[in-house]
C-alpha positions as CSV (number, residue, x, y, z in Angstrom):
1,X,-40.3,-12.0,-7.6
2,X,-42.8,-9.1,-7.5
3,X,-43.7,-9.9,-3.9
4,X,-40.0,-9.9,-2.9
5,X,-39.5,-6.4,-4.5
6,X,-42.6,-5.1,-2.7
7,X,-41.3,-6.4,0.6
8,X,-37.9,-4.8,0.0
9,X,-39.5,-1.6,-1.0
10,X,-41.5,-1.5,2.3
11,X,-38.4,-2.0,4.2
12,X,-36.4,0.7,2.3
13,X,-39.2,3.2,2.7
14,X,-38.9,2.9,6.5
15,X,-35.1,3.0,6.4
16,X,-33.3,6.3,7.1
17,X,-31.5,7.4,3.8
18,X,-28.4,8.0,5.8
19,X,-28.0,4.2,6.3
20,X,-28.5,3.7,2.6
21,X,-25.7,6.2,1.8
22,X,-23.5,4.5,4.4
23,X,-24.0,1.1,2.8
24,X,-23.4,2.5,-0.7
25,X,-20.1,4.2,0.6
26,X,-18.9,0.9,2.2
27,X,-19.4,-1.0,-1.1
28,X,-17.5,1.7,-3.0
29,X,-14.7,1.7,-0.4
30,X,-14.4,-2.1,-0.7
31,X,-14.1,-1.9,-4.5
32,X,-11.6,0.9,-4.3
33,X,-9.6,-0.7,-1.5
34,X,-9.5,-4.1,-3.2
35,X,-8.1,-2.6,-6.4
36,X,-5.5,-0.4,-4.7
37,X,-4.2,-3.1,-2.4
38,X,-3.2,-5.2,-5.4
39,X,-0.7,-2.5,-6.2
40,X,0.4,-2.4,-2.5
41,X,-0.9,1.1,-1.7
42,X,-0.9,2.2,1.9
43,X,-4.2,1.3,3.6
44,X,-4.5,4.5,5.5
45,X,-4.0,6.5,2.3
46,X,-6.6,4.4,0.6
47,X,-9.1,5.1,3.3
48,X,-8.2,8.9,3.5
49,X,-8.5,9.5,-0.2
50,X,-11.8,7.7,-0.5
51,X,-13.4,9.2,2.7
52,X,-12.6,12.8,1.8
53,X,-13.7,12.4,-1.8
54,X,-17.0,10.7,-0.9
55,X,-17.8,13.4,1.6
56,X,-17.1,16.1,-1.0
57,X,-19.2,14.2,-3.5
58,X,-22.2,14.0,-1.1
59,X,-21.9,17.7,-0.2
60,X,-21.9,18.7,-3.9
61,X,-24.8,16.3,-4.6
62,X,-26.8,17.8,-1.8
63,X,-26.0,21.4,-2.8
64,X,-27.1,20.7,-6.4
65,X,-30.3,19.1,-5.1
66,X,-31.1,22.2,-3.0
67,X,-30.5,24.5,-6.0
68,X,-32.7,22.5,-8.3
69,X,-35.5,22.2,-5.7
70,X,-35.1,25.6,-4.0
71,X,-38.7,26.5,-4.6
72,X,-39.6,23.8,-2.0
73,X,-37.3,25.4,0.6
74,X,-37.8,29.1,-0.1
75,X,-41.2,29.0,1.6
76,X,-39.6,28.2,5.0
77,X,-38.7,31.0,7.4
78,X,-35.1,31.7,8.5
79,X,-34.3,31.3,12.2
80,X,-30.9,31.5,13.9
81,X,-31.6,28.6,16.4
82,X,-31.6,25.0,15.2
83,X,-34.8,24.2,17.2
84,X,-38.3,25.6,17.9
85,X,-40.1,25.2,21.2
86,X,-43.9,25.4,21.4
87,X,-45.0,24.6,25.0
88,X,-43.6,21.2,25.8
89,X,-43.0,20.3,22.1
90,X,-39.5,20.7,20.6
91,X,-38.8,20.6,16.9
92,X,-35.3,20.5,15.4
93,X,-33.9,21.6,12.0
94,X,-37.3,22.6,10.6
95,X,-36.4,26.2,9.5
96,X,-33.7,27.6,7.4
97,X,-30.7,27.4,7.3
98,X,-30.8,24.3,9.4
99,X,-33.3,22.5,7.2
100,X,-30.7,22.5,4.4
101,X,-28.7,19.8,6.2
102,X,-31.6,17.4,6.7
103,X,-30.0,14.8,4.5
104,X,-31.7,12.1,6.4
105,X,-35.0,13.1,4.8
106,X,-33.5,12.3,1.4
107,X,-32.7,14.8,-1.3
108,X,-29.5,14.1,-3.1
109,X,-28.5,14.4,-6.8
110,X,-26.8,11.1,-6.8
111,X,-25.2,11.2,-10.3
112,X,-23.8,14.7,-9.6
113,X,-22.4,13.3,-6.3
114,X,-20.7,10.4,-8.0
115,X,-19.1,12.5,-10.7
116,X,-17.9,15.0,-8.1
117,X,-16.4,12.0,-6.2
118,X,-14.7,10.8,-9.3
119,X,-13.1,14.2,-10.1
120,X,-12.0,14.9,-6.5
121,X,-10.4,11.6,-5.8
122,X,-8.6,11.8,-9.1
123,X,-7.1,15.1,-8.0
124,X,-6.1,13.6,-4.6
125,X,-4.3,10.5,-6.0
126,X,-2.6,12.2,-9.0
127,X,-1.6,15.6,-7.6
128,X,-1.4,14.9,-3.8
129,X,-0.4,11.2,-3.5
130,X,1.3,11.2,-6.9
131,X,0.4,7.5,-7.5
132,X,0.9,5.9,-10.9
133,X,-2.3,6.4,-12.9
134,X,-2.6,3.0,-14.3
135,X,-2.6,1.6,-10.8
136,X,-5.6,3.5,-9.5
137,X,-7.6,4.3,-12.7
138,X,-9.8,1.2,-12.5
139,X,-10.3,1.1,-8.7
140,X,-11.5,4.7,-8.9
141,X,-13.9,4.2,-11.8
142,X,-15.3,0.9,-10.7
143,X,-15.9,2.0,-7.2
144,X,-17.9,4.9,-8.6
145,X,-19.8,2.6,-10.9
146,X,-20.6,0.1,-8.1
147,X,-22.0,2.9,-5.9
148,X,-24.0,4.4,-8.8
149,X,-25.4,0.9,-9.6
150,X,-26.6,0.4,-6.1
151,X,-28.1,3.9,-6.1
152,X,-30.0,3.1,-9.3
153,X,-31.4,-0.1,-7.8
154,X,-32.4,1.7,-4.6
155,X,-34.2,4.5,-6.5
156,X,-35.7,2.0,-8.8
157,X,-37.2,0.0,-6.0
158,X,-38.5,3.1,-4.2
159,X,-40.1,4.5,-7.4
160,X,-41.2,1.1,-8.7
161,X,-39.1,1.7,-11.9
162,X,-38.0,-1.6,-13.3
163,X,-35.7,0.0,-15.9
164,X,-33.7,1.8,-13.2
165,X,-33.3,-1.5,-11.3
166,X,-32.0,-3.3,-14.4
167,X,-29.6,-0.5,-15.2
168,X,-28.3,-0.5,-11.7
169,X,-27.8,-4.2,-11.7
170,X,-25.8,-4.0,-15.0
171,X,-23.6,-1.3,-13.5
172,X,-23.0,-3.2,-10.3
173,X,-22.0,-6.4,-12.2
174,X,-19.4,-4.6,-14.4
175,X,-16.7,-4.3,-11.7
176,X,-17.2,-8.0,-10.8
177,X,-16.8,-9.1,-14.5
178,X,-13.7,-7.0,-14.8
179,X,-12.2,-8.6,-11.7
180,X,-13.0,-12.0,-13.2
181,X,-11.2,-11.1,-16.4
182,X,-8.2,-9.9,-14.5
183,X,-8.0,-13.3,-12.7
184,X,-8.4,-15.1,-16.0
185,X,-5.5,-13.1,-17.5
186,X,-3.4,-13.9,-14.4
187,X,-3.7,-17.6,-15.2
188,X,-3.5,-17.5,-19.0
189,X,-0.7,-14.9,-19.5
190,X,2.5,-15.5,-17.5
191,X,4.4,-12.5,-18.8
192,X,3.6,-9.7,-16.2
193,X,4.2,-6.7,-18.5
194,X,2.1,-8.2,-21.4
195,X,-0.6,-9.2,-19.0
196,X,-0.8,-5.7,-17.5
197,X,-1.0,-4.1,-20.9
198,X,-3.7,-6.5,-22.1
199,X,-5.7,-5.8,-19.0
200,X,-5.4,-2.1,-19.4
201,X,-6.6,-2.1,-23.0
202,X,-9.6,-4.3,-22.0
203,X,-10.3,-2.0,-19.1
204,X,-10.1,1.1,-21.3
205,X,-12.7,-0.5,-23.6
206,X,-15.0,-1.4,-20.6
207,X,-14.7,2.0,-19.0
208,X,-15.4,3.8,-22.3
209,X,-18.4,1.7,-23.2
210,X,-19.8,2.0,-19.6
211,X,-19.5,5.8,-19.5
212,X,-21.1,6.0,-23.0
213,X,-24.0,3.8,-21.7
214,X,-24.5,6.0,-18.6
215,X,-24.3,9.2,-20.6
216,X,-26.7,7.9,-23.2
217,X,-29.2,6.8,-20.5
218,X,-29.1,10.2,-18.8
219,X,-29.3,12.3,-21.9
220,X,-32.4,10.3,-23.0
221,X,-34.3,11.8,-20.0
222,X,-35.2,15.3,-19.1
223,X,-32.2,16.0,-16.8
224,X,-31.3,19.1,-14.7
225,X,-28.6,21.4,-15.7
226,X,-26.3,20.0,-13.0
227,X,-26.8,16.5,-14.3
228,X,-26.1,17.6,-17.8
229,X,-22.9,19.2,-16.7
230,X,-22.0,16.0,-14.8
231,X,-22.6,14.0,-18.0
232,X,-20.2,16.2,-19.9
233,X,-17.7,16.1,-17.1
234,X,-17.8,12.3,-17.1
235,X,-17.3,12.1,-20.9
236,X,-14.3,14.5,-20.8
237,X,-12.8,12.7,-17.7
238,X,-13.0,9.3,-19.4
239,X,-11.5,10.6,-22.7
240,X,-8.6,12.4,-21.0
241,X,-7.9,9.7,-18.5
242,X,-7.9,7.0,-21.1
243,X,-5.2,8.8,-23.0
244,X,-3.1,9.3,-19.9
245,X,-3.6,5.7,-18.9
246,X,-2.3,4.4,-22.3
247,X,0.7,6.9,-22.1
248,X,1.4,5.8,-18.6
249,X,1.3,2.0,-19.3
250,X,3.7,2.4,-22.3
251,X,6.1,4.6,-20.3
252,X,9.4,2.7,-19.9
253,X,10.1,1.5,-16.5
254,X,13.5,2.6,-15.2
255,X,15.1,0.5,-12.5
256,X,17.7,2.3,-10.4
257,X,20.1,-0.1,-8.7
258,X,20.8,1.0,-5.2
259,X,24.6,1.1,-4.4
260,X,26.0,1.6,-1.0
261,X,27.6,5.0,-0.6
262,X,30.4,3.4,1.6
263,X,33.0,1.9,-0.6
264,X,35.9,-0.3,0.3
265,X,39.3,1.4,-0.2
266,X,42.4,-0.6,-0.6
267,X,45.5,1.0,1.1
268,X,49.0,-0.3,0.7
269,X,50.7,0.0,4.1
270,X,54.2,0.5,2.8
271,X,53.1,3.2,0.3
272,X,54.6,6.6,1.1
273,X,52.3,9.4,2.0
274,X,52.5,12.6,-0.1
275,X,51.8,16.0,1.4
């Protein structure tokens, strides 16, 4: 097993981080898409809300990393062109401000990025798309958890940290287990309303325990101020959204019967017409 991890580590070291971010995003998109399509959401809207949110999350994760590690960048000179030329040699994005966008060199506060993604996609689906919260709560949270889990595994392999790999594996498995529970309830509980409520209460428990586990794991370490703020934001997000979810699931469903606006009118032919 150790030889396999070493081989994987050697491959990841030589892999551009942009490809890793891309794979992580694809996994998150799949989890989000899989959950949303079960409630018959529009596919283009699913893709749009996720893509915009993950880009915003990565930008905020990058900015927080730059602020935390600004001492490493402040020693570089500022130059208005994105390249330098010395004789026949050409160098790109080595000086500020262009060096700030060298994401392919690594440098991302992944937990801050994931929490920013969580908050921004919540705003999009609730305030812009106006989707029912109980329908998107779990796809949003579990897509974030899946991406965070893969990130933990990735960082654990690069830094030879077994604990990070174990934590990442646990986080990645949680969405799969929840999906299996939902399929079990689909078979065992025939009443749709009852099944939905049972699944929601189980999901609230899973989400709450998972967020507590993540928060506890981060607060045990010496985290940056940005990561501490992200932990607090995650705790508040889960607490508020759990309450909104329970309120939403218990909200009575009102069915409005559509009636044609064109009504049949009976007219008696021999009836006198009054003016």
